[in-house]
N, C-alpha and C positions, 0 to 999 in steps of 0.2 A: 263181533262188532268191536272195532278198535276203541281204545280209551287213551286219554292223555293223563299222565301222572306228573304233577308239578310239586317240587319241594321248594317251599318259600321260607322266608322272603328271598327273592332272586335279585341280584344286581342287574342293572340295565346300562350298558355302556358299549357302544360299538357302531359299526357302519353296515348298512344293507343296501341292496339294489331293489327297487320296487318293480313289480311285475306289470305286465299289460293289464288293462282294465277289463274285468269280466263283463261288466255291464255295458261296455262298448263292443267287446269282441263278439258277444252273442248276436246282436242285431247285424253286425258287419258280416258275420258268417252267413246269416240268413239272407242278407242282401246280395251275396254272391250268386244266389239263384237267378238274379235279374240279368246277369251278364250273358253276352253272346260270344264268349271266349273265356280263356282261363284267367283267373285272378290269383295273385300271390299275396297272402296276408301274413305279416310278421309281427313279432312281439306278442303272440298269444300267450296268456297264462296257462300253466299246466294244471288244469282243474277238472273235476268230474263233470261239471256242467259243459265245459268246452268239449270234452270227450263225447258227452251225450249228444251235443249239437252236431258234431262231425259225424257220429254214427247215424243220426237222423238224416243228414244230407246223403250219406252213403246208401241208406236203405231206399232212398228215392232214385238211386242210380247215378248219383253224381260221382264223377271221377276225381278222387282226392289223393294227392301225393304229399307226404310229409318229408321235408328235407333235413339235412344234417344239423341245421340250426333250429329245428322244430318250427320252421315256417311252414305254412300250408298252401299248396297250390290246388285251387278248386276249378274244375271245368264242368260247368252245369249243362253243357250241350248234350250230355248223355242222360239227362233226367228222363226216366220212363215210368215213374210212379208218383202220383200226385196226392198221395194219402200219407198223413203223419199219424201212425197208429198209436193207440193208448199205451202199448208196451214201451214205446220209445219216448213218450212225452210225459208219463205219469209223475216223474220225479222233478220236472223242470217247467216252470211257468213260461219261460222264454221261448218254448217251442211254438207258442202262438204266433211268433214273429215270422214263421214261414208262410202264414196265411196270405199276407199282402203280396209278397214276391211271387208265390205260385200263381195266384189269381191274375196278377198283372202280366206275367210272362206267358202263362199257358191257358188262361181263361177258366181254369178249374182248380179248386183246392178243397181237400177233405182233411180237416184237422181235428183230432180228438181234443176235448177240453183238457187243459194241462193241469199238472200238479205243482209241487214246490213247498215252500215253507208255510206253516200254519199260522200266519201272522194277520189273518183277517181277510175280508172280502176284497177281491180285486176283479170286479166284473169286466167282461170283454164287450159289453154292449156298445161302448163308444167306438171300438174297432169296427164292429159290424155295421152300426149306423153310418159311419163314414164311408165304408166300402159300398153300402147300398146307395148312398148319395152319388157315388161315382158310377152307378149303373149296374152293380152286381146284384144278383139274386141269391139270397142266403136263406137256408133252412137249417134248423137245429133239430137233429133226430138221432136216436141211438147213441147219444153221447158225443156226436160229431157235429162240427160246424161244416156244412156243405155249401160251398160258394161257387157260383157260376157267373160267367160274363160272356155275352155274345159279342165277339170282337173286342177291341181295346176298351179299357175303362175310360170314362170321360172325366175331364177335369171338373171340379166343383168347388164352391166355397163351403167349408165345413167349420162350424163353430162347435168346438168340443165343450160339452156342458161341465166338464171337470178336467182339470189338468191331469193328464195321464202320459207317463213316459212311454209305456208300451204302445198305447194308442197312437201317439205322435209318430213313433218309429214305424209302425205298420202302415199308416196312411202316407207317410213320407215316402216309403219304399214303393207303395202302389202308385203314387202320383208320379214317380220318376218316369214310368213308361205309359202313363195315361195320355189320352189325346186332349190337348189344350192345357189351360191354366188351372191349377188347384191352389186354393188359399186355405191354409190351416190356421184358424184363429183359436186363441187360448191354448196355444201349443206349449208343451213342456220346453224349458230353457236349459236343461242340464248340459254340461260339457259333453256327455256321451251322445246327445242328439247332434251336437256340432260335429263330433267325430264321425258319426254315421253319414251326415250330410257331406262331409269332406271326402269320405270314401266314395259315395255316389257321384260326387263331382269329378273325382279322379277317373271314374268309369265313363264320364261324359254327360252326367245329369246337369240340369240347369236349375239351380236352387238358390234362392236369396232369403235371408232373414233367420237362418238357423241360429239358435241361441237367444232369440227374441220370442215374444208371444205371438208373432204372426210370421208364418213361413210361406213363401210363394214358390211354387214349382211349375215350370213350363215343361210339360212332358216331351220326351224325345222318343223316336221310333225304336231305338235300341241302345244298349249300353255295352261298352267294350272291355278289353283287358286293362289291368293296372296292377301295380305293386303298392302295398300300403302297410304302414306301421301303426298298430293300435296304440292309442294314448296310454299313459301310465295310470294306474289304479289309485284314484284319490281316496277311496275308502280303506284300502290296504295302507296307504300312506298315513291316514289319520289314525288307524288302529295302532300302528307302531309308535306314533307320537304319543298316543294316550297311554300306552304301556310304559313308556319312558317317564311321562309326567306322573303317573300313579306311583311308580317305583322310585321317584326322586332322582332319576338317572339322566343319561344323556344318550342321544342317538343322532346319527347323520344318515339321511336317506337320499340316495342317488337315483338318477333316472326317474325323477318325478317333477311335478310342477306346483308351485305355490299359488299361481293365479286361479286355479280351479278349486281351491280349498280355503278361500279367504274367510268365510263365515266360521270355520272351525279354528283356524289359526288365531283369530281374534279371541276366542274363548281360552286357548292355551295361554295367550298373553295375560288375560284376566286372571288365570290360575297361577301366575307368577313365573311362567316359563321364559327363558331367554331364547329368542329365536334369531337365527341367522339364515338368510335366504339367498340362493344363487339362481342362475338361469335354469338349472336342472337338478337342484338339490335343496334340501331343507335340513337345518340342524336345530334340535331342541335340547336345552340344558337346564335342568332344575337346580343345579349346583348344590345338590343334597337337601334342598328344602322341600317341605311338605307342600303339596298344591293347595291353593285356596279354592273353596267351593264356587262353582259357576252355574248360574241359572240360564236356561235356554228353552226355546220352543221350536219344535220341528215344523218345517213348511217346505213347499217346493222351492227348488233352486231359483235364485241365489241365496235363499235363507238356509238355516241350519239343516243338514240332511238327516232324514230319519235313519239312514244306514249308519250314522255315527252316534246315535242317541245312547245305545246301551254301553258303548265303550267309555263315553264320558261319564255315564252314571257310575261305572266301576271306579273311575278316577275320583268322582265326588264322594264315593263311599268311604274313602280314606283321606278326604280333604279336610282342611280346616274351615269350619263354619257349616252353614246350611244352604241348600240350593233347591229350587223347584225345577223339575223337568216335565214339560208338557208335550205329549205326543199327539199330533193332529192328523197324521197320515194314515196309520193302520191301527185298528182298535185293539189288537192283541200284542202290540209291540212293546209293552211293559212287562212281558211275560218273565223276564229274567229276575224281577224283583224278589220273588219268593226264594230263588236259589241264592241270591246275594245275601238275603237275610239269614239263610241257613249258615252262612259263613261269618255271621256276626255284624252284618251291615245294619244300619238303622234307617230303613226306608218305609214310608207310609204311603199308601195309595189312596188318592181321592179322585175317582173317575179316571180321566185320562192324564192326570198329573201325579207325579211321584215327588214326595217331599223327602229329600235326602239330607240327613244329619251326619256329617263325617265322623268317623271313629278313628282312634289312634291306630288300631290294627284290626285286621280280619283274622279268622282262624280257618285253617284248612278243613275241608269236608268233602264227602262225596256229593257231586252235583250232576245234574242232567241237562244237556244242551237241548233247547227246544226249537231254535231256528238259527240261521246262519250268524247274524250279528250278535244275538244273545250268547252264542257259543264263545265269541271273541271276548265278551265282557267277563265271562266266567274264567277264561284263561288269564286275563289281566288280573282279576281278583285273586286267582291262585298264585300268581307271581308275587303279589304283595302280602299274602297271608302267611301267618306262622304255621308251619307244619305241612302236612301232605294234603293236596287237593286232587281228587280223581274226577275228571270230566268225562262223562259217559255220553254215548250217542254222538260221537264227533263226526259222523258222516255229514252232518250239517256244515261243519266248519270247512270240510274238504271241498264243499261246493264253491267256496268263495276265497279261500286262502291257499296259496301255493306253498306247500312244505312249511307250514307255520311253525312246527316244532323245531325244524332245522334252522330257520331264520332266527327264532328266539334264542336258540342255543348260541348262535353267533354273537348275540348281545349279552350273553352270560347267564341266561335263564337255565335253571335246573328242571328240564322238562323232557319227557320221553313218551314215545308211543308204544303201547303194548296191545297185543291181540285181546279181544273181549272174551 
């Protein structure tokens, strides 16, 4: 099992290109199953989860070709297997996203309950209730979700009892081929939802309201071919900005967008960062100054994202002052606190709130990654710590960051990957 070894403190100064968004690419790959012809998807990040999703589509018989620029052409007309087996989905919760497309396109879907990060409960009940409202019959047995539909799904008004990104995505995809009008109320508003809707529209779907709490879909009989570029990854963008802020450095990030990261950029400004923003780039410069501690509370978009909580906590660990960080999305998402404290951070937990008192410096230590974003916080902490930090179990980080050590090396970090 690979490890990252970081010699700190590392300078941060340089320019990077941001990869395509994993959280957008995964549902878009699943949505390709809806097409009645080949679709070409570009700007995919090179990540384990993307490889897993492509392998899952292939095991269903999908014809997939990868071009010289690592774009993917998917022809789902060859699908001959309507089961997503446990062996393929146990490492990735996003595998549940094939449920809606398979059911809408073929009338049958057998999907094993998925795996992924151990960051708390993410029940799929909302997905299933929504599909049942559209006429599906669903049974859960032997660890599988077994869904059936006699004929096309039927449009329905679905009020989701809780804001859920995956549930919104699954129901949006199913509604695209359903008969009649579907209204999704209390829908997730994340930019990745908008990206998925834009992809579906490029294939011929009729969708209004993506990015708002109410999405209206007029189902069409079939969806066709298209070419589509996945949006930039706002969480990767925020992670590298956090690394520069914590290290009192400077970074320019190209091929990204500031408009999908506003709640995070405000916090960097509060921390004392100097921000410059262009149409497809963001530059952050601390001008050598220690960041100021910033308090925040996670909540669904457009509020502060849970996927950026641990990275800003790492910045707060070496910031000037005290901050409170409250996590409202996942009950185990403060799991990195104990590892940061091993490195000399001063963080106290009170329920779902962490009270972070900034210290002048952290000290390198062996630490263990526990989930994807917590892994990123430990890397940031290692970059600003005195001495050597060894981050173990980094398969988590490889699920969400493309070549993270190579990108950080471009910024001046002393970081290397070694076999476990």
